[in-house]
N, C-alpha and C positions, 0 to 999 in steps of 0.2 A: 504494500500500500504506500509506504514512504517513497519508494522508487518512482511510482506513478506520479505522486505529488511533485517530486523533484523534477521529473521530466516536464510536467505541465507548467511548473513554475518557470522553467527555462524557455518553454515555448511562448508563454505569455510575455515574458520580458523581451524576447526577440521581436514579437509582434509590436510591442510598444516602442521599441527602438526604431522600428520602421514607421510606425504611425502612432505617435504619442496621443493623438486625439481619439483613438479607438475606445469609446466609452465602454462597450461590452467587454472587451479584453481587460480593461482596467478594473471593471467591476469583478470579473472572474478572478483576477489576480488578488484583489483586496479580500475577497471571500476566502481564497486559498491561504493567504497570509494569516487571516484570522484563525482558520483551522489549524495552522501550524503554531498558533499562540505568538504571533509576531504582530501584536496590536499596533505598535508605533509605526511599523512599515505599512500596515493596512490602512491606518489613519491617513497617512500621506496620500495613498492612492484614492481613498474615498474623497478627500478634499480636492484632489485633481479632477475627479469626476464632477464634483460640484462646480469647479471652475468652468467646465465645458457645458454643464447642464445643471444650473442652480436649483431647479425644481425636481431633481431626481430623488424620489422618495427612498429608493433602495440605498443610495449613497448617504442620505441624511440619517437613516437608521443605522448604517454602518459607522458613521462618525460618532453617533451617540453611544453605540456599543463599545467602540474602541476607547472613547474618552472615559467611560465608566471603568473599563479594564485597566487603563493606565493611570487612573486617578486624576485625570485632567478635568477641569470644570466643564460642565455642559453649558455651552454658550452658542449663540447664533453664529452661523458661518459668516454672515455679513458684518 
């Protein structure tokens, strides 16, 4: 299972190197990073999704989850 996650992580990062604005790939990467308990890294990607799509509910929920896990205050993105 860990190998598949590592492979998927590499695939998504490669996709984002080519197209940083790929919101779906960035969401998938953020979810995967959360699953790997890398909340700080996931938070970075959720915030990037919101930069491209400020009304993205999935990203807003991801930001809130990651902030709770990292102990950062829950505040508005804007």
